[in-house]
N, C-alpha and C positions, 0 to 999 in steps of 0.2 A: 754422476751417480751410476753405480754398476747396474746393468740391465735396463737402463732407462731408454725409452723410445724418444727420439729427437727428430723433429721435422722443422725445416726452415723454408720459407716460401714468401713470394711477393703478395702483398695484400694491403688494402687501405692506402694505396699509394706509397707504401713503405715496405720494410722487411719485417716479417712476423715469424714467431717461433712457438712451437708447442712441445713441451717436455713432460713425459708421463712415466711414472714408475709403479709397478704392481698392478694386479688385477683389481677391477672394481665394477661399478655399475655399467660401464661401457665396454666391459670385456677385458681383453688383454691390454697391456700398455700400448702395444703397436696399433691395435684396432682403435683404442681410445684416441690416440694421437691423430690417426687418420680421420676419425669422425669429427673431432674438433676442428681440424684443418678444413674439412668440407663445410662445416657450419660457418666458420669465419669467412670463407670465400663466398658463401651464399649471402651472408649479411653484407659483405662488401658490395655485391651487385644490387641487393634490395634497398640499400640505404645510401647509394651514391647520388650526390647532387648533380653529377655530370651525365647521368643516364636518364633520358626523358621518360622511359617506361618504368623506372624504379618506383618502389612503394613510396619513398620519400618525395620524389618529384611529382608523383600523382597526387599525393596529399597536398603538397604546396600549391598545385595548380587547381585543386578542387574548389569550385565556387560556393559549395554548401557550407553553412556555419557549423554543422555537426557532421562528422565523418566516422564511419565504422573502420577500425584499423586492426591489424594484428596485435597480439600481446606485446611483441617486441617493439613495434612502432609506438605503442602506448607508453612503454617503459622509457623509450628514448625521449619522447616528448615530456614525460614526467621528470626525467633527468635534466632536461633543458630548463624547465621551470624551477626545479629544485636548486640547480647551480646558480641561477640568477637571484633567487630569493636569498640564498645563503651568502652571497657576495654583494648584496645591495645593488644588483644590476651590473656589476663590474664584468662578470663573465656572462655575456649575452649572446646566445646562439640564434637570435632572430635577425641578425644583420646580413641577411642574404643579399639584399639589394646593394648594400654598401660594399660588400666584398666583391661583388660582380663589377661594380663601378670602379673599384680599385684595380681590376684586371684579372681577378681569379675566376675565370669562367670555364676552365677546363683543366685537366691534369697538366701540371707544369713540367717543363724540362729542367735543365740544369739551373740551380739557384745562383743568384748573384753572390760573389764572395762577400763574406760578412764584413771584412774591413772596408771594402768598397762601398757597401750599403751604408755603413756608419759614417763614412766621410761625406756622403751626399745627403744624409738624413737631416730633417728639420730640428729645431730646438727641442731638447728633451723636456718631457713633462709627464707627470703621472696620469694614468687613465681615469675616466669617470664614467658614470652611468648615463645612458641615453635618456633624454627627457621624454622620449616617446614610450619607453618601457613596454615595447610590444609584447614581451613575455608575459606581462600581466593579463593579456587578453586570451591566454591559452588556459583551458581547463581540461583535465585529463581524468577519465575514469578507467583505471587500469584493470578493474575487474570485468567491466563490460566491453572494454576495447573501443572506447569512444573518445575522440578528441573534438572539443568545441573551441573555436577561435574565430576571430574576425576574419572573414575571407580576405586574402591578400597577405596575411601574416604568414611568413615562411620560416621554416626551421632548417638550420644547417647542421649536418651531422658532426663533422670535424672531430676534434680530440675527445669531446664528451662521449661520442659514440664508441671510440676505441676503448676508453676506460670502461664503459658499460659492457661492451662485448667481452672484454677480458674477464669481468666479473661474472657474466652469464656463463662463459665457458668454464670458469672455476666452479660454478654451481654443479655443472655436469660431471666434473672431475673430483668432487669432494670425497667420494668413497674410495678413491685410489690412494695408494700409500704416499705419493708425493707428486707434485705437478708444478709447472710454471707456464704461464701463457703471456707472451709478449706480443701485443698488438701495436706494432710500430712505435715502441717506446713507452707504452702504457702496460705495466706488468701486474700480474696477480700471481702470488706465490702461495704454496701450501705444502706442509708435510716434511720439509727437509731444509736444513740450513744451506743457504746459497750466498755467493758473493755477487753483489750487484755493483757494477762499475759506473761511475759518472765521468764522462769524457768532456773535454773542452770543445766548444763549438768553433774554436779558432784553429786548432791543430790536432784534434782527436787524442791529445795526451790525457792520461787518467788523472783526474783531479781528486777523487775520493772513492773509497770502497766501503759499501755497507754490507754487513753480515745479517741476513734476514731469513726467517723461516716461514713467516706468514705475512699476509697483508698486501698492500698495493704500493706501487711506485710509479710516478709519472714525471716525464720531463717535457717542459714547454719552452720553446725558444724561437728566436727570429732568424737563426742561421740557415734554416731550410725552408722550402716553400716560399722563396723570395724572388722578386723580379723587379724590373723597371717599368713604371707605368707609362701611359701615353705621353706624359710630359717629361719623361726621363728621370722622375723622382723614384727613389727606392720604395718598394712596397713589400709587404709580407702578409701572412694569413692571420695574425693576431691584431684585432682591431680595438682601438679605443672607442668604446660605445658612445662616449660623449661627443666625439667629433665624427665618427664614422670612417676614420682614416687609420692606416696602420700605426700602431703605437710604438714610439721610440721613447722609452722611459729612463734609459741609463742602465737597464738590465738586459742582457741578451739571452739568458737561459736560467731556468729554475727547475730543480728536481725536488719533488715533494714526496714524502712518505705518508701513508695513511692506512686505515683499516681496509680500504678497498681501492681499486684502481680508479673508479669514478671520482671518489672523494679526492684522491691524490691529484688527478687531472684538474679538478676544480681549484684546489689549493695552489697548484703550480701556476695556473693561468692568473689567478687573483694576485699572487705574489709578484709575478712579472709585471702585470699591468699597474700595480700599486706604485712601482718605482722603488729606489733604494731606501727611502725613508721609512717605508711601511712594509716592505716585502717580508721581513722576518716574522712579523706578527701573524702571518698566515701559516707559517710552518710549525704548527704546534706539535706535530709528530716527527719533526726533523726534516732536513733537506740540505740542498746546496744552492747557493745563489752565485751566478757568474755575472760580473759587471763588464761593461763594454771596454774597459781598459785591460781586460784579461784577468784581473784579480778575481778571487772567489772566496766565499765564506761558507763554512760548514755550520749549519744551525742544529744545535742539539735539541732533541725532543723535550718538551715540558713533561714534568711528572704529572700523573693523573690528577693529583690534588691541585696542582697549579692550573691545569686545564679547566677543572671544575670551578675553581675560584675566579678564573678570568685573568687576574694579574695584568690587566690592561692589554691582554692579547685577545685577538678575535677568536671566537669558537670555530672549531672545525665544522664544515657543512654537515647538516643532517638531511639526507635525501630520502624522500618518502619511501622508495622501494627497497632501501637498504635494511 
């Protein structure tokens, strides 16, 4: 877009972008882009699981059952509970101990090639909810900034945080003519029609292009943030909550569209974890499913009447803060 300020930078263990056009509540487009970049970098530091002094790490280590937190931390915890509720526990961001046991204890280096990981992977199976359902032990007061939970219940930021932060950045940019915020693959768009490309996790070829002016897009997949664990078995950051182990469901990547980036992130994760038989049911706003044989399917969005009626499709998550 002519005159648009564009910044690209490393953040959240990935590549992020901020695009802004027109003057607005944050000043000029250039200043707005700089301010949002600064905010995203701050959130990266404050909510990193790998930094002992981060707000997230301090909350996770706090022995008190009730903890005063910042508004953003409260909204993140609220998003964790909301995503789990909306997916019946399928998307569970309280599996910190499990993901550490799998070997994800620090920022990862180069990922294991996807085709190698799939060759070594266990039998495919859809994910399920954890019988522990630790997320049910979390209560959040977003107005007062208080989180109550059983001490020892920990929160992982991960993809839900990226979706939330893209949405929070969009709130700050809402008065500008157009914007796009990309938090490592979780996008929030507003004000101008843009082309969003979905690429293959196998060879980066373009599988589909969406034309979008508003809303959220998120991609969840097992092609990145993968490694071999202590036993030599392939592992990645998307866990089957029911087993506590990396999920191999027969799907390697899902892109979901939704009204917000957080909801898109929740739907993408739920679709991938559900496996081929149920993935499409989560993509009520549309998306793309990539299977482990390299084939892909474009899922068209349901019409509003169909979403409202159900038509045997799962409803889109409704998260409290949205």
